[in-house]
PAMI-455877 format. One record per atom (N, C-alpha, C): atom name; chain; residue in three letters; x, y, z. Coordinates in Angstrom, 2 decimals, decimal comma, always signed. Layout:
N
[CA; A; ALA; [X; Y; Z]]
...
//
This chain:
175
[N; A; MET; [+0,84; -1,19; +0,00]]
[CA; A; MET; [+0,00; +0,00; +0,00]]
[C; A; MET; [+0,88; +1,24; +0,00]]
[N; A; ASN; [+0,36; +2,29; -0,59]]
[CA; A; ASN; [+1,08; +3,55; -0,63]]
[C; A; ASN; [+0,36; +4,53; +0,30]]
[N; A; TYR; [+1,05; +4,98; +1,33]]
[CA; A; TYR; [+0,47; +5,88; +2,32]]
[C; A; TYR; [+1,07; +7,27; +2,17]]
[N; A; PRO; [+0,30; +8,32; +2,44]]
[CA; A; PRO; [+0,87; +9,67; +2,40]]
[C; A; PRO; [+1,92; +9,81; +3,50]]
[N; A; GLN; [+2,91; +10,66; +3,28]]
[CA; A; GLN; [+3,96; +10,89; +4,27]]
[C; A; GLN; [+3,43; +11,85; +5,34]]
[N; A; PRO; [+3,23; +11,37; +6,57]]
[CA; A; PRO; [+2,73; +12,25; +7,63]]
[C; A; PRO; [+3,83; +13,20; +8,10]]
[N; A; ALA; [+3,41; +14,37; +8,57]]
[CA; A; ALA; [+4,37; +15,36; +9,07]]
[C; A; ALA; [+4,81; +15,04; +10,49]]
[N; A; ALA; [+3,90; +14,62; +11,35]]
[CA; A; ALA; [+4,25; +14,40; +12,75]]
[C; A; ALA; [+3,75; +13,07; +13,31]]
[N; A; ILE; [+2,78; +12,46; +12,69]]
[CA; A; ILE; [+2,24; +11,20; +13,19]]
[C; A; ILE; [+3,23; +10,08; +12,90]]
[N; A; ARG; [+3,46; +9,23; +13,90]]
[CA; A; ARG; [+4,39; +8,12; +13,76]]
[C; A; ARG; [+3,69; +6,96; +13,04]]
[N; A; ALA; [+3,35; +7,16; +11,78]]
[CA; A; ALA; [+2,59; +6,16; +11,02]]
[C; A; ALA; [+3,33; +4,83; +10,93]]
[N; A; ASP; [+4,65; +4,88; +10,72]]
[CA; A; ASP; [+5,42; +3,63; +10,62]]
[C; A; ASP; [+5,21; +2,75; +11,84]]
[N; A; ASP; [+5,23; +3,37; +13,02]]
[CA; A; ASP; [+5,10; +2,60; +14,25]]
[C; A; ASP; [+3,72; +1,94; +14,37]]
[N; A; LEU; [+2,68; +2,70; +14,09]]
[CA; A; LEU; [+1,34; +2,14; +14,22]]
[C; A; LEU; [+1,07; +1,09; +13,13]]
[N; A; LEU; [+1,56; +1,33; +11,92]]
[CA; A; LEU; [+1,37; +0,34; +10,85]]
[C; A; LEU; [+2,14; -0,94; +11,15]]
[N; A; ARG; [+3,36; -0,81; +11,66]]
[CA; A; ARG; [+4,12; -2,00; +12,04]]
[C; A; ARG; [+3,45; -2,72; +13,21]]
[N; A; HIS; [+2,90; -1,96; +14,13]]
[CA; A; HIS; [+2,17; -2,52; +15,27]]
[C; A; HIS; [+0,97; -3,34; +14,76]]
[N; A; LEU; [+0,23; -2,77; +13,84]]
[CA; A; LEU; [-0,92; -3,49; +13,28]]
[C; A; LEU; [-0,48; -4,77; +12,56]]
[N; A; GLN; [+0,64; -4,69; +11,84]]
[CA; A; GLN; [+1,17; -5,88; +11,17]]
[C; A; GLN; [+1,53; -6,96; +12,20]]
[N; A; ASP; [+2,15; -6,53; +13,32]]
[CA; A; ASP; [+2,47; -7,48; +14,39]]
[C; A; ASP; [+1,20; -8,15; +14,92]]
[N; A; LEU; [+0,16; -7,36; +15,16]]
[CA; A; LEU; [-1,08; -7,91; +15,67]]
[C; A; LEU; [-1,68; -8,91; +14,68]]
[N; A; ARG; [-1,62; -8,55; +13,41]]
[CA; A; ARG; [-2,16; -9,42; +12,37]]
[C; A; ARG; [-1,39; -10,73; +12,26]]
[N; A; SER; [-0,05; -10,64; +12,39]]
[CA; A; SER; [+0,78; -11,83; +12,19]]
[C; A; SER; [+1,09; -12,59; +13,48]]
[N; A; GLY; [+0,77; -11,98; +14,63]]
[CA; A; GLY; [+1,07; -12,63; +15,90]]
[C; A; GLY; [+2,55; -12,60; +16,25]]
[N; A; THR; [+3,28; -11,65; +15,67]]
[CA; A; THR; [+4,72; -11,55; +15,89]]
[C; A; THR; [+5,07; -10,18; +16,48]]
[N; A; TYR; [+6,33; -9,98; +16,81]]
[CA; A; TYR; [+6,86; -8,67; +17,17]]
[C; A; TYR; [+8,05; -8,42; +16,27]]
[N; A; GLU; [+7,87; -7,53; +15,30]]
[CA; A; GLU; [+8,93; -7,21; +14,33]]
[C; A; GLU; [+9,46; -8,48; +13,67]]
[N; A; GLY; [+8,56; -9,44; +13,40]]
[CA; A; GLY; [+8,94; -10,68; +12,73]]
[C; A; GLY; [+9,32; -11,83; +13,66]]
[N; A; ALA; [+9,55; -11,53; +14,94]]
[CA; A; ALA; [+9,94; -12,58; +15,90]]
[C; A; ALA; [+8,68; -13,29; +16,41]]
[N; A; HIS; [+8,78; -14,63; +16,50]]
[CA; A; HIS; [+7,63; -15,42; +16,92]]
[C; A; HIS; [+7,66; -15,82; +18,39]]
[N; A; ASN; [+8,82; -16,21; +18,91]]
[CA; A; ASN; [+8,84; -16,70; +20,29]]
[C; A; ASN; [+9,26; -15,60; +21,27]]
[N; A; ARG; [+8,94; -15,79; +22,53]]
[CA; A; ARG; [+9,17; -14,79; +23,56]]
[C; A; ARG; [+10,65; -14,42; +23,68]]
[N; A; SER; [+11,56; -15,39; +23,64]]
[CA; A; SER; [+12,98; -15,07; +23,82]]
[C; A; SER; [+13,49; -14,20; +22,66]]
[N; A; ALA; [+13,06; -14,46; +21,45]]
[CA; A; ALA; [+13,47; -13,62; +20,32]]
[C; A; ALA; [+12,87; -12,22; +20,44]]
[N; A; LYS; [+11,65; -12,14; +20,93]]
[CA; A; LYS; [+11,00; -10,84; +21,13]]
[C; A; LYS; [+11,72; -10,05; +22,23]]
[N; A; GLU; [+12,13; -10,73; +23,30]]
[CA; A; GLU; [+12,86; -10,06; +24,38]]
[C; A; GLU; [+14,21; -9,56; +23,88]]
[N; A; GLU; [+14,84; -10,30; +23,00]]
[CA; A; GLU; [+16,11; -9,86; +22,40]]
[C; A; GLU; [+15,90; -8,57; +21,60]]
[N; A; LEU; [+14,82; -8,51; +20,81]]
[CA; A; LEU; [+14,49; -7,29; +20,07]]
[C; A; LEU; [+14,19; -6,13; +21,02]]
[N; A; TYR; [+13,47; -6,42; +22,10]]
[CA; A; TYR; [+13,18; -5,40; +23,12]]
[C; A; TYR; [+14,48; -4,82; +23,67]]
[N; A; ARG; [+15,40; -5,69; +24,08]]
[CA; A; ARG; [+16,67; -5,23; +24,66]]
[C; A; ARG; [+17,48; -4,40; +23,66]]
[N; A; ARG; [+17,48; -4,81; +22,41]]
[CA; A; ARG; [+18,19; -4,03; +21,38]]
[C; A; ARG; [+17,51; -2,68; +21,18]]
[N; A; GLY; [+16,18; -2,66; +21,19]]
[CA; A; GLY; [+15,44; -1,40; +21,09]]
[C; A; GLY; [+15,75; -0,46; +22,24]]
[N; A; ILE; [+15,90; -1,01; +23,43]]
[CA; A; ILE; [+16,26; -0,20; +24,60]]
[C; A; ILE; [+17,64; +0,41; +24,40]]
[N; A; GLU; [+18,60; -0,38; +23,92]]
[CA; A; GLU; [+19,94; +0,16; +23,65]]
[C; A; GLU; [+19,89; +1,34; +22,69]]
[N; A; LEU; [+19,07; +1,23; +21,66]]
[CA; A; LEU; [+18,94; +2,30; +20,67]]
[C; A; LEU; [+18,20; +3,51; +21,23]]
[N; A; LEU; [+17,19; +3,28; +22,06]]
[CA; A; LEU; [+16,37; +4,37; +22,59]]
[C; A; LEU; [+17,08; +5,14; +23,71]]
[N; A; THR; [+17,95; +4,48; +24,45]]
[CA; A; THR; [+18,56; +5,10; +25,64]]
[C; A; THR; [+19,21; +6,45; +25,37]]
[N; A; PRO; [+20,08; +6,63; +24,38]]
[CA; A; PRO; [+20,67; +7,95; +24,20]]
[C; A; PRO; [+19,64; +9,02; +23,82]]
[N; A; VAL; [+18,60; +8,64; +23,12]]
[CA; A; VAL; [+17,55; +9,59; +22,74]]
[C; A; VAL; [+16,77; +10,02; +23,98]]
[N; A; ALA; [+16,37; +9,06; +24,80]]
[CA; A; ALA; [+15,63; +9,37; +26,03]]
[C; A; ALA; [+16,48; +10,20; +26,99]]
[N; A; GLU; [+17,73; +9,81; +27,15]]
[CA; A; GLU; [+18,62; +10,56; +28,07]]
[C; A; GLU; [+18,81; +11,99; +27,59]]
[N; A; ALA; [+18,97; +12,21; +26,30]]
[CA; A; ALA; [+19,15; +13,57; +25,77]]
[C; A; ALA; [+17,92; +14,44; +26,04]]
[N; A; LEU; [+16,73; +13,88; +25,86]]
[CA; A; LEU; [+15,51; +14,65; +26,11]]
[C; A; LEU; [+15,31; +14,92; +27,60]]
[N; A; LEU; [+15,61; +13,95; +28,43]]
[CA; A; LEU; [+15,53; +14,19; +29,88]]
[C; A; LEU; [+16,54; +15,24; +30,31]]
[N; A; GLU; [+17,72; +15,23; +29,72]]
[CA; A; GLU; [+18,73; +16,26; +30,03]]
[C; A; GLU; [+18,25; +17,64; +29,57]]
[N; A; GLU; [+17,58; +17,69; +28,45]]
[CA; A; GLU; [+17,02; +18,96; +27,98]]
[C; A; GLU; [+16,00; +19,50; +28,99]]
[N; A; ALA; [+15,13; +18,63; +29,48]]
[CA; A; ALA; [+14,15; +19,04; +30,50]]
[C; A; ALA; [+14,86; +19,46; +31,78]]
[N; A; ASN; [+15,91; +18,76; +32,14]]
[CA; A; ASN; [+16,70; +19,10; +33,32]]
[C; A; ASN; [+17,23; +20,53; +33,22]]
[N; A; VAL; [+17,80; +20,87; +32,09]]
[CA; A; VAL; [+18,36; +22,21; +31,89]]
[C; A; VAL; [+17,26; +23,26; +31,84]]
[N; A; LEU; [+16,19; +22,98; +31,09]]
[CA; A; LEU; [+15,12; +23,97; +30,90]]
[C; A; LEU; [+14,30; +24,23; +32,16]]
[N; A; PHE; [+13,94; +23,20; +32,89]]
[CA; A; PHE; [+12,97; +23,35; +33,98]]
[C; A; PHE; [+13,54; +23,13; +35,37]]
[N; A; LEU; [+14,64; +22,40; +35,47]]
[CA; A; LEU; [+15,19; +22,04; +36,79]]
[C; A; LEU; [+16,50; +22,74; +37,08]]
[N; A; GLN; [+16,89; +23,67; +36,23]]
[CA; A; GLN; [+18,13; +24,43; +36,39]]
[C; A; GLN; [+19,34; +23,53; +36,63]]
[N; A; ASN; [+19,35; +22,42; +35,90]]
[CA; A; ASN; [+20,46; +21,48; +35,95]]
[C; A; ASN; [+20,68; +20,84; +37,32]]
[N; A; THR; [+19,61; +20,72; +38,11]]
[CA; A; THR; [+19,71; +20,08; +39,42]]
[C; A; THR; [+19,25; +18,62; +39,39]]
[N; A; GLY; [+18,78; +18,18; +38,23]]
[CA; A; GLY; [+18,22; +16,84; +38,12]]
[C; A; GLY; [+19,26; +15,75; +37,96]]
[N; A; GLU; [+18,82; +14,54; +38,25]]
[CA; A; GLU; [+19,64; +13,34; +38,06]]
[C; A; GLU; [+18,85; +12,38; +37,18]]
[N; A; ILE; [+19,52; +11,88; +36,15]]
[CA; A; ILE; [+18,91; +10,92; +35,24]]
[C; A; ILE; [+19,39; +9,52; +35,60]]
[N; A; GLN; [+18,44; +8,61; +35,64]]
[CA; A; GLN; [+18,77; +7,23; +35,97]]
[C; A; GLN; [+18,05; +6,31; +34,98]]
[N; A; VAL; [+18,77; +5,30; +34,50]]
[CA; A; VAL; [+18,17; +4,26; +33,66]]
[C; A; VAL; [+18,10; +2,99; +34,50]]
[N; A; ILE; [+16,90; +2,46; +34,64]]
[CA; A; ILE; [+16,68; +1,27; +35,46]]
[C; A; ILE; [+16,15; +0,17; +34,54]]
[N; A; GLY; [+16,92; -0,89; +34,39]]
[CA; A; GLY; [+16,51; -1,99; +33,56]]
[C; A; GLY; [+17,30; -2,05; +32,28]]
[N; A; PRO; [+16,91; -2,97; +31,43]]
[CA; A; PRO; [+15,74; -3,84; +31,53]]
[C; A; PRO; [+15,85; -4,79; +32,73]]
[N; A; GLU; [+14,71; -4,95; +33,40]]
[CA; A; GLU; [+14,64; -5,85; +34,55]]
[C; A; GLU; [+13,26; -6,48; +34,61]]
[N; A; ASP; [+13,15; -7,52; +35,41]]
[CA; A; ASP; [+11,88; -8,20; +35,59]]
[C; A; ASP; [+10,87; -7,22; +36,18]]
[N; A; ASP; [+9,67; -7,20; +35,61]]
[CA; A; ASP; [+8,64; -6,27; +36,09]]
[C; A; ASP; [+7,85; -6,82; +37,28]]
[N; A; GLY; [+8,24; -7,98; +37,80]]
[CA; A; GLY; [+7,55; -8,57; +38,93]]
[C; A; GLY; [+6,46; -9,55; +38,54]]
[N; A; SER; [+6,15; -9,59; +37,25]]
[CA; A; SER; [+5,11; -10,50; +36,75]]
[C; A; SER; [+5,60; -11,36; +35,60]]
[N; A; GLY; [+6,91; -11,48; +35,47]]
[CA; A; GLY; [+7,48; -12,28; +34,40]]
[C; A; GLY; [+7,74; -11,54; +33,11]]
[N; A; GLY; [+7,46; -10,24; +33,10]]
[CA; A; GLY; [+7,74; -9,42; +31,93]]
[C; A; GLY; [+9,00; -8,61; +32,13]]
[N; A; LEU; [+9,27; -7,71; +31,20]]
[CA; A; LEU; [+10,43; -6,84; +31,28]]
[C; A; LEU; [+9,99; -5,38; +31,34]]
[N; A; GLU; [+10,76; -4,58; +32,07]]
[CA; A; GLU; [+10,47; -3,15; +32,15]]
[C; A; GLU; [+11,78; -2,38; +32,20]]
[N; A; THR; [+11,80; -1,26; +31,51]]
[CA; A; THR; [+12,91; -0,31; +31,58]]
[C; A; THR; [+12,31; +1,05; +31,90]]
[N; A; ARG; [+12,93; +1,74; +32,85]]
[CA; A; ARG; [+12,48; +3,08; +33,23]]
[C; A; ARG; [+13,62; +4,07; +33,06]]
[N; A; TYR; [+13,30; +5,19; +32,44]]
[CA; A; TYR; [+14,20; +6,33; +32,37]]
[C; A; TYR; [+13,62; +7,35; +33,32]]
[N; A; GLU; [+14,38; +7,72; +34,35]]
[CA; A; GLU; [+13,84; +8,60; +35,39]]
[C; A; GLU; [+14,65; +9,88; +35,51]]
[N; A; LEU; [+13,94; +10,96; +35,78]]
[CA; A; LEU; [+14,54; +12,26; +36,06]]
[C; A; LEU; [+14,01; +12,71; +37,42]]
[N; A; SER; [+14,92; +12,81; +38,39]]
[CA; A; SER; [+14,54; +13,27; +39,73]]
[C; A; SER; [+15,33; +14,53; +40,05]]
[N; A; TRP; [+14,87; +15,28; +41,04]]
[CA; A; TRP; [+15,54; +16,51; +41,46]]
[C; A; TRP; [+15,26; +16,74; +42,94]]
[N; A; PRO; [+16,07; +17,54; +43,61]]
[CA; A; PRO; [+15,96; +17,69; +45,07]]
[C; A; PRO; [+14,56; +18,04; +45,58]]
[N; A; GLU; [+13,89; +19,00; +44,96]]
[CA; A; GLU; [+12,55; +19,40; +45,42]]
[C; A; GLU; [+11,56; +18,25; +45,27]]
[N; A; GLN; [+11,66; +17,52; +44,20]]
[CA; A; GLN; [+10,76; +16,38; +43,98]]
[C; A; GLN; [+11,02; +15,28; +45,01]]
[N; A; ARG; [+12,30; +14,99; +45,26]]
[CA; A; ARG; [+12,63; +13,91; +46,20]]
[C; A; ARG; [+12,17; +14,25; +47,62]]
[N; A; ALA; [+12,08; +15,54; +47,95]]
[CA; A; ALA; [+11,67; +15,96; +49,29]]
[C; A; ALA; [+10,15; +16,14; +49,41]]
[N; A; ALA; [+9,43; +16,11; +48,29]]
[CA; A; ALA; [+8,00; +16,45; +48,29]]
[C; A; ALA; [+7,10; +15,24; +48,50]]
[N; A; GLN; [+5,91; +15,55; +48,96]]
[CA; A; GLN; [+4,82; +14,60; +49,08]]
[C; A; GLN; [+3,69; +15,04; +48,15]]
[N; A; VAL; [+2,95; +14,09; +47,62]]
[CA; A; VAL; [+1,77; +14,40; +46,82]]
[C; A; VAL; [+0,77; +15,09; +47,74]]
[N; A; THR; [+0,21; +16,21; +47,29]]
[CA; A; THR; [-0,80; +16,92; +48,08]]
[C; A; THR; [-2,19; +16,80; +47,46]]
[N; A; ARG; [-2,26; +16,43; +46,19]]
[CA; A; ARG; [-3,54; +16,17; +45,52]]
[C; A; ARG; [-3,56; +14,69; +45,16]]
[N; A; GLY; [-4,27; +13,92; +45,92]]
[CA; A; GLY; [-4,29; +12,47; +45,73]]
[C; A; GLY; [-3,76; +11,79; +46,98]]
[N; A; PRO; [-3,51; +10,49; +46,88]]
[CA; A; PRO; [-3,00; +9,75; +48,04]]
[C; A; PRO; [-1,68; +10,35; +48,54]]
[N; A; ARG; [-1,58; +10,54; +49,83]]
[CA; A; ARG; [-0,37; +11,12; +50,43]]
[C; A; ARG; [+0,76; +10,10; +50,32]]
[N; A; GLU; [+1,70; +10,38; +49,44]]
[CA; A; GLU; [+2,84; +9,51; +49,20]]
[C; A; GLU; [+3,96; +10,35; +48,62]]
[N; A; PRO; [+5,18; +9,81; +48,58]]
[CA; A; PRO; [+6,29; +10,57; +48,00]]
[C; A; PRO; [+6,01; +10,91; +46,53]]
[N; A; LEU; [+6,40; +12,10; +46,13]]
[CA; A; LEU; [+6,26; +12,51; +44,74]]
[C; A; LEU; [+7,26; +11,73; +43,89]]
[N; A; GLN; [+6,77; +11,11; +42,84]]
[CA; A; GLN; [+7,60; +10,26; +41,99]]
[C; A; GLN; [+8,40; +11,08; +40,99]]
[N; A; PRO; [+9,52; +10,55; +40,52]]
[CA; A; PRO; [+10,28; +11,24; +39,47]]
[C; A; PRO; [+9,52; +11,21; +38,14]]
[N; A; VAL; [+9,96; +12,02; +37,21]]
[CA; A; VAL; [+9,48; +11,96; +35,83]]
[C; A; VAL; [+9,93; +10,62; +35,28]]
[N; A; ARG; [+9,01; +9,91; +34,60]]
[CA; A; ARG; [+9,35; +8,57; +34,11]]
[C; A; ARG; [+8,92; +8,36; +32,67]]
[N; A; ILE; [+9,82; +7,76; +31,91]]
[CA; A; ILE; [+9,49; +7,16; +30,63]]
[C; A; ILE; [+9,62; +5,66; +30,87]]
[N; A; VAL; [+8,60; +4,91; +30,53]]
[CA; A; VAL; [+8,57; +3,48; +30,82]]
[C; A; VAL; [+8,40; +2,70; +29,51]]
[N; A; VAL; [+9,23; +1,67; +29,35]]
[CA; A; VAL; [+9,06; +0,74; +28,23]]
[C; A; VAL; [+8,79; -0,62; +28,86]]
[N; A; ASN; [+7,56; -1,10; +28,68]]
[CA; A; ASN; [+7,12; -2,32; +29,34]]
[C; A; ASN; [+6,79; -3,40; +28,32]]
[N; A; TYR; [+7,30; -4,60; +28,60]]
[CA; A; TYR; [+6,95; -5,77; +27,81]]
[C; A; TYR; [+6,36; -6,78; +28,78]]
[N; A; ALA; [+5,07; -6,62; +29,06]]
[CA; A; ALA; [+4,39; -7,44; +30,05]]
[C; A; ALA; [+4,23; -8,88; +29,57]]
[N; A; GLN; [+4,28; -9,79; +30,51]]
[CA; A; GLN; [+4,03; -11,20; +30,22]]
[C; A; GLN; [+2,64; -11,32; +29,61]]
[N; A; GLY; [+2,51; -12,11; +28,59]]
[CA; A; GLY; [+1,21; -12,30; +27,96]]
[C; A; GLY; [+0,91; -11,28; +26,87]]
[N; A; PHE; [+1,73; -10,25; +26,73]]
[CA; A; PHE; [+1,54; -9,28; +25,66]]
[C; A; PHE; [+2,32; -9,72; +24,44]]
[N; A; LEU; [+1,81; -9,38; +23,27]]
[CA; A; LEU; [+2,45; -9,73; +22,02]]
[C; A; LEU; [+3,75; -8,96; +21,81]]
[N; A; HIS; [+3,78; -7,71; +22,30]]
[CA; A; HIS; [+4,94; -6,84; +22,08]]
[C; A; HIS; [+4,98; -5,74; +23,15]]
[N; A; PRO; [+6,10; -5,02; +23,26]]
[CA; A; PRO; [+6,27; -3,97; +24,27]]
[C; A; PRO; [+5,55; -2,67; +23,91]]
[N; A; HIS; [+5,40; -1,83; +24,94]]
[CA; A; HIS; [+4,78; -0,52; +24,79]]
[C; A; HIS; [+5,60; +0,55; +25,51]]
[N; A; LEU; [+5,48; +1,76; +25,02]]
[CA; A; LEU; [+6,14; +2,94; +25,56]]
[C; A; LEU; [+5,10; +3,79; +26,27]]
[N; A; ALA; [+5,43; +4,29; +27,48]]
[CA; A; ALA; [+4,45; +5,04; +28,27]]
[C; A; ALA; [+5,15; +6,00; +29,23]]
[N; A; GLY; [+4,33; +6,80; +29,89]]
[CA; A; GLY; [+4,76; +7,55; +31,06]]
[C; A; GLY; [+4,26; +6,80; +32,27]]
[N; A; SER; [+4,42; +7,37; +33,46]]
[CA; A; SER; [+3,92; +6,67; +34,65]]
[C; A; SER; [+2,41; +6,83; +34,80]]
[N; A; THR; [+1,83; +7,84; +34,13]]
[CA; A; THR; [+0,39; +8,08; +34,29]]
[C; A; THR; [-0,40; +7,96; +33,01]]
[N; A; ALA; [+0,26; +7,87; +31,86]]
[CA; A; ALA; [-0,47; +7,81; +30,59]]
[C; A; ALA; [+0,40; +7,15; +29,54]]
[N; A; GLY; [-0,25; +6,63; +28,53]]
[CA; A; GLY; [+0,51; +6,13; +27,41]]
[C; A; GLY; [+0,07; +4,78; +26,91]]
[N; A; PHE; [+0,98; +4,04; +26,38]]
[CA; A; PHE; [+0,87; +2,76; +25,71]]
[C; A; PHE; [+0,94; +2,95; +24,21]]
[N; A; TRP; [+2,04; +3,58; +23,79]]
[CA; A; TRP; [+2,35; +3,70; +22,38]]
[C; A; TRP; [+3,12; +2,45; +21,95]]
[N; A; PRO; [+2,98; +2,05; +20,69]]
[CA; A; PRO; [+3,76; +0,90; +20,21]]
[C; A; PRO; [+5,26; +1,18; +20,33]]
[N; A; PHE; [+6,00; +0,19; +20,79]]
[CA; A; PHE; [+7,46; +0,30; +20,88]]
[C; A; PHE; [+8,05; -0,49; +19,72]]
[N; A; GLN; [+8,24; +0,19; +18,61]]
[CA; A; GLN; [+8,72; -0,42; +17,36]]
[C; A; GLN; [+10,09; +0,16; +17,05]]
[N; A; VAL; [+11,10; -0,23; +17,81]]
[CA; A; VAL; [+12,45; +0,33; +17,65]]
[C; A; VAL; [+13,43; -0,77; +17,29]]
[N; A; ARG; [+13,87; -0,74; +16,02]]
[CA; A; ARG; [+14,85; -1,71; +15,53]]
[C; A; ARG; [+16,08; -1,04; +14,94]]
[N; A; SER; [+16,05; +0,29; +14,79]]
[CA; A; SER; [+17,16; +1,00; +14,18]]
[C; A; SER; [+17,31; +2,37; +14,84]]
[N; A; GLN; [+18,42; +3,03; +14,54]]
[CA; A; GLN; [+18,62; +4,38; +15,07]]
[C; A; GLN; [+17,54; +5,33; +14,54]]
[N; A; THR; [+17,13; +5,14; +13,29]]
[CA; A; THR; [+16,06; +5,96; +12,72]]
[C; A; THR; [+14,77; +5,77; +13,50]]
[N; A; ASP; [+14,46; +4,51; +13,84]]
[CA; A; ASP; [+13,27; +4,23; +14,66]]
[C; A; ASP; [+13,37; +4,93; +16,01]]
[N; A; ALA; [+14,54; +4,86; +16,64]]
[CA; A; ALA; [+14,73; +5,49; +17,95]]
[C; A; ALA; [+14,55; +7,00; +17,86]]
[N; A; GLU; [+15,12; +7,61; +16,84]]
[CA; A; GLU; [+15,01; +9,07; +16,66]]
[C; A; GLU; [+13,56; +9,48; +16,43]]
[N; A; ARG; [+12,79; +8,63; +15,76]]
[CA; A; ARG; [+11,39; +8,94; +15,48]]
[C; A; ARG; [+10,55; +9,00; +16,76]]
[N; A; GLN; [+11,05; +8,46; +17,86]]
[CA; A; GLN; [+10,31; +8,46; +19,12]]
[C; A; GLN; [+10,41; +9,81; +19,85]]
[N; A; LYS; [+11,25; +10,72; +19,37]]
[CA; A; LYS; [+11,48; +11,99; +20,08]]
[C; A; LYS; [+10,19; +12,73; +20,41]]
[N; A; GLY; [+9,27; +12,81; +19,46]]
[CA; A; GLY; [+8,02; +13,52; +19,71]]
[C; A; GLY; [+7,21; +12,92; +20,84]]
[N; A; ILE; [+7,11; +11,59; +20,84]]
[CA; A; ILE; [+6,37; +10,89; +21,90]]
[C; A; ILE; [+7,09; +11,05; +23,24]]
[N; A; LEU; [+8,42; +10,88; +23,23]]
[CA; A; LEU; [+9,19; +11,01; +24,47]]
[C; A; LEU; [+9,06; +12,42; +25,03]]
[N; A; ALA; [+9,13; +13,43; +24,17]]
[CA; A; ALA; [+8,98; +14,82; +24,63]]
[C; A; ALA; [+7,59; +15,05; +25,23]]
[N; A; ALA; [+6,57; +14,49; +24,59]]
[CA; A; ALA; [+5,21; +14,62; +25,11]]
[C; A; ALA; [+5,07; +13,94; +26,47]]
[N; A; ILE; [+5,68; +12,76; +26,61]]
[CA; A; ILE; [+5,64; +12,05; +27,91]]
[C; A; ILE; [+6,32; +12,89; +28,97]]
[N; A; ILE; [+7,48; +13,46; +28,68]]
[CA; A; ILE; [+8,21; +14,27; +29,67]]
[C; A; ILE; [+7,39; +15,49; +30,06]]
[N; A; GLU; [+6,80; +16,18; +29,10]]
[CA; A; GLU; [+5,97; +17,35; +29,41]]
[C; A; GLU; [+4,77; +16,95; +30,27]]
[N; A; LEU; [+4,13; +15,85; +29,90]]
[CA; A; LEU; [+2,98; +15,36; +30,68]]
[C; A; LEU; [+3,41; +15,03; +32,11]]
[N; A; GLU; [+4,54; +14,34; +32,24]]
[CA; A; GLU; [+5,03; +13,95; +33,56]]
[C; A; GLU; [+5,37; +15,18; +34,42]]
[N; A; LEU; [+6,03; +16,17; +33,81]]
[CA; A; LEU; [+6,35; +17,39; +34,57]]
[C; A; LEU; [+5,07; +18,10; +35,02]]
[N; A; HIS; [+4,10; +18,20; +34,12]]
[CA; A; HIS; [+2,85; +18,84; +34,49]]
[C; A; HIS; [+2,12; +18,05; +35,57]]
[N; A; GLN; [+2,19; +16,72; +35,50]]
[CA; A; GLN; [+1,57; +15,89; +36,53]]
[C; A; GLN; [+2,19; +16,17; +37,90]]
[N; A; ARG; [+3,50; +16,36; +37,95]]
[CA; A; ARG; [+4,16; +16,66; +39,24]]
[C; A; ARG; [+3,72; +18,02; +39,76]]
[N; A; ILE; [+3,49; +18,99; +38,87]]
[CA; A; ILE; [+2,94; +20,29; +39,29]]
[C; A; ILE; [+1,54; +20,08; +39,84]]
[N; A; PHE; [+0,72; +19,33; +39,12]]
[CA; A; PHE; [-0,65; +19,07; +39,55]]
[C; A; PHE; [-0,69; +18,38; +40,91]]
[N; A; GLU; [+0,22; +17,42; +41,13]]
[CA; A; GLU; [+0,21; +16,66; +42,38]]
[C; A; GLU; [+0,73; +17,47; +43,57]]
[N; A; THR; [+1,42; +18,57; +43,31]]
[CA; A; THR; [+1,95; +19,42; +44,40]]
[C; A; THR; [+1,51; +20,84; +44,13]]
[N; A; ASP; [+2,38; +21,66; +43,59]]
[CA; A; ASP; [+2,04; +22,99; +43,08]]
[C; A; ASP; [+3,15; +23,46; +42,16]]
[N; A; TRP; [+2,99; +24,64; +41,61]]
[CA; A; TRP; [+3,90; +25,11; +40,57]]
[C; A; TRP; [+5,31; +25,36; +41,07]]
[N; A; HIS; [+5,51; +25,46; +42,36]]
[CA; A; HIS; [+6,86; +25,69; +42,91]]
[C; A; HIS; [+7,78; +24,48; +42,81]]
[N; A; ILE; [+7,23; +23,33; +42,45]]
[CA; A; ILE; [+8,03; +22,10; +42,43]]
[C; A; ILE; [+9,14; +22,15; +41,39]]
[N; A; LEU; [+8,96; +22,94; +40,34]]
[CA; A; LEU; [+10,00; +23,07; +39,32]]
[C; A; LEU; [+10,91; +24,26; +39,66]]
[N; A; PRO; [+12,20; +24,06; +39,78]]
[CA; A; PRO; [+13,11; +25,14; +40,13]]
[C; A; PRO; [+13,00; +26,37; +39,23]]
[N; A; ILE; [+12,66; +26,21; +37,96]]
[CA; A; ILE; [+12,54; +27,36; +37,07]]
[C; A; ILE; [+11,45; +28,32; +37,53]]
[N; A; SER; [+10,48; +27,82; +38,32]]
[CA; A; SER; [+9,37; +28,67; +38,76]]
[C; A; SER; [+9,85; +29,85; +39,60]]
[N; A; GLN; [+10,99; +29,71; +40,27]]
[CA; A; GLN; [+11,52; +30,81; +41,08]]
[C; A; GLN; [+11,97; +31,99; +40,24]]
[N; A; GLN; [+12,31; +31,74; +38,99]]
[CA; A; GLN; [+12,72; +32,82; +38,09]]
[C; A; GLN; [+11,53; +33,53; +37,45]]
[N; A; LEU; [+10,35; +32,97; +37,59]]
[CA; A; LEU; [+9,17; +33,54; +36,95]]
[C; A; LEU; [+8,50; +34,59; +37,82]]
[N; A; ALA; [+8,88; +34,69; +39,06]]
[CA; A; ALA; [+8,23; +35,61; +39,99]]
[C; A; ALA; [+8,58; +37,06; +39,69]]
//
């Protein structure tokens, strides 16, 4: 089929996702171990892209006080795999959620989850998401920038919502 070239929509990812669903595979892989190998390779390719965007948010909103951590790939506790890219900062680590259940305020998170029983992995934030994770090349990884940026913005806004606007160090310069 011949599809129009989209300007911003990740059509390749969704079309490949649909092909996976139709064929019962993940990027052509049939068994779980081969799919996990593709997942791990995708994580290797995505990591520098995710870290660069988290660093950009760190400089723009956290005045370079943030710490980036990559956790995983590791067992998600249910037999699947999960990788988390996290951005934390001193004010966030010291804060408690004030809107919602009283608990420590979580870092900004990009999550790539390959749950047991799922055909293929998904890309998400801690509060929203489930985009297809179709990363087999550097070009594929670079194409995720828009989604990753949207996840980071959503996560930062969620932390403001859960506390208040002072949670971001840049807010002190806006007064």
